[in-house]
C-alpha positions in Angstrom: -0.1 -0.1 0.0 2.9 2.3 0.9 4.2 1.7 -2.6 1.0 2.5 -4.4 0.7 5.8 -2.4 4.4 6.9 -3.5 3.5 5.9 -7.2 0.2 7.9 -7.1 2.0 11.1 -5.4 4.6 11.0 -8.1 2.1 10.4 -10.8 0.0 13.5 -9.6 3.3 15.7 -9.1 4.4 14.8 -12.5 0.9 15.6 -14.0 0.8 19.0 -12.1 4.1 19.9 -13.5 3.1 19.0 -16.9 -0.2 20.9 -16.6 1.3 24.0 -15.6 3.9 23.9 -18.5 1.1 23.4 -20.7 -0.4 26.7 -19.6 2.4 28.5 -21.3 2.8 29.3 -25.1 5.4 31.2 -26.8 6.1 32.8 -30.3 8.7 35.3 -31.5 7.4 38.6 -32.7 10.4 40.5 -34.5 13.1 40.7 -32.0 10.9 40.0 -28.9 9.2 36.9 -27.2 5.5 36.7 -26.6 4.6 34.4 -23.7 0.9 33.7 -23.5 0.1 32.4 -19.8 -3.4 31.6 -18.8 -4.6 33.5 -22.0 -2.8 36.7 -21.4 0.0 37.5 -23.5 3.3 39.2 -22.2 5.8 40.7 -24.4 9.5 40.2 -23.1 12.3 42.4 -24.9 15.3 40.1 -24.7 17.1 41.3 -27.8 20.6 41.4 -26.0 20.1 37.7 -25.1 19.3 36.4 -28.5 22.2 36.1 -31.1 19.9 35.0 -34.2 19.2 37.7 -36.6 15.7 36.2 -37.3 14.1 34.1 -34.9 12.5 30.8 -36.6 11.9 28.5 -33.4 11.1 29.0 -29.7 10.3 26.4 -27.1 9.6 26.8 -23.4 11.5 24.0 -21.8 10.8 24.7 -18.2 8.2 27.0 -16.4 7.8 27.3 -12.8 6.7 29.7 -10.0 8.3 30.2 -6.8 8.2 32.7 -4.1 6.3 35.2 -6.1 8.5 34.9 -9.1 8.1 33.1 -12.6 10.9 31.5 -14.0 11.3 30.3 -17.6 13.8 28.4 -19.7 13.6 29.0 -23.4 15.2 27.6 -26.3 15.4 30.3 -29.2 17.0 29.2 -32.6 17.1 31.3 -35.6 19.0 32.1 -38.8 22.6 33.7 -38.6 21.5 36.4 -41.2 18.2 38.1 -41.9 18.0 36.3 -45.1 19.7 33.0 -46.5 22.2 33.6 -49.0 25.4 31.9 -50.3 28.0 34.1 -48.1 29.4 33.2 -44.8 26.9 32.0 -42.6 24.2 32.4 -45.1 22.6 29.4 -44.0 24.0 29.4 -40.5 22.2 28.9 -37.2 22.5 30.7 -33.9 20.7 29.0 -30.8 20.4 30.2 -27.3 19.2 28.8 -24.0 17.8 31.6 -22.1 16.8 31.6 -18.1 14.4 34.3 -17.4 13.2 35.6 -13.9 10.0 37.5 -13.9 8.2 39.4 -11.2 4.4 39.3 -10.5 3.7 42.0 -13.0 5.9 40.0 -15.8 8.8 42.5 -15.9 12.2 40.9 -16.4 14.1 40.9 -12.9 17.2 38.9 -14.3 17.9 36.9 -17.2 20.9 35.0 -18.5 21.8 33.2 -21.9 24.1 30.9 -23.2 24.8 30.3 -26.9 24.9 26.6 -27.7 25.1 26.8 -31.7 26.7 29.5 -33.5 28.0 29.8 -37.2 29.5 33.3 -36.3 31.3 32.3 -33.0 32.3 28.8 -33.8 30.2 27.3 -31.1 28.9 23.7 -31.2 27.3 21.1 -29.1 27.2 17.5 -30.5 24.3 16.3 -29.1 22.2 19.4 -28.2 20.7 19.6 -24.6 19.2 16.7 -22.7 16.4 16.8 -20.5 15.8 14.2 -17.9 13.2 14.7 -15.3 13.7 18.4 -13.9 17.3 18.7 -15.2 18.7 20.0 -18.4 22.3 19.4 -19.4 24.4 20.5 -22.4 28.1 20.5 -23.4 29.4 22.6 -26.0 32.7 23.7 -27.4 33.7 27.2 -28.1 36.4 27.1 -30.6 36.9 31.0 -30.8 37.3 31.1 -27.0 38.9 27.6 -27.0 36.9 26.4 -24.2 34.4 23.6 -23.3 31.3 24.5 -21.3 29.2 22.4 -19.5 25.7 23.9 -18.6 23.1 22.4 -16.2 19.9 23.5 -15.0 17.9 22.2 -12.1 14.1 23.0 -12.3 13.4 22.3 -8.8 15.8 25.3 -8.0 14.9 27.8 -10.7 16.2 30.7 -8.7 19.8 29.5 -9.1 19.7 29.9 -13.0 22.1 28.1 -15.1 25.2 26.3 -13.6 28.2 26.6 -15.8 31.5 25.1 -16.0 34.3 25.9 -18.2 37.8 24.4 -19.1 40.3 24.7 -21.7 39.8 22.4 -24.7 42.1 19.8 -25.0 44.3 19.5 -28.0 43.7 16.2 -30.0 
């Protein structure tokens, strides 16, 4: 019986987390993100956190509320140039993971961004990000700065933002 109760609690908790995330939608409008929560649209000006010249994809990976704040982790992908062409990075991609802390009025209190794919900056991740339960991880190489970056995010502690470890790239 104790096992059944534990399974039921885990099932209900997971269902609640999914239902909460499903209350959010996101889309790009020009250089801004528009997040809709419970039917109300909120425009977030995050141009300085987005490296794409033209946003083509957005996805909310995590959404949570804690201590009166809303926390979002968003994946933003777009073209390196406004229009595709046959020049440098003409078909390139820029991708950012963005952590956002919002107050009750949906004003940005804090935000951080990590570029994980970039034609312009020589940044790549072999496998993209991985999500297991409440944890996001990604490992990327920044060839311009010659560093390897390991980023992680724990949705159970959204106020802590991204945890980032850096080390020099090894010569192979």
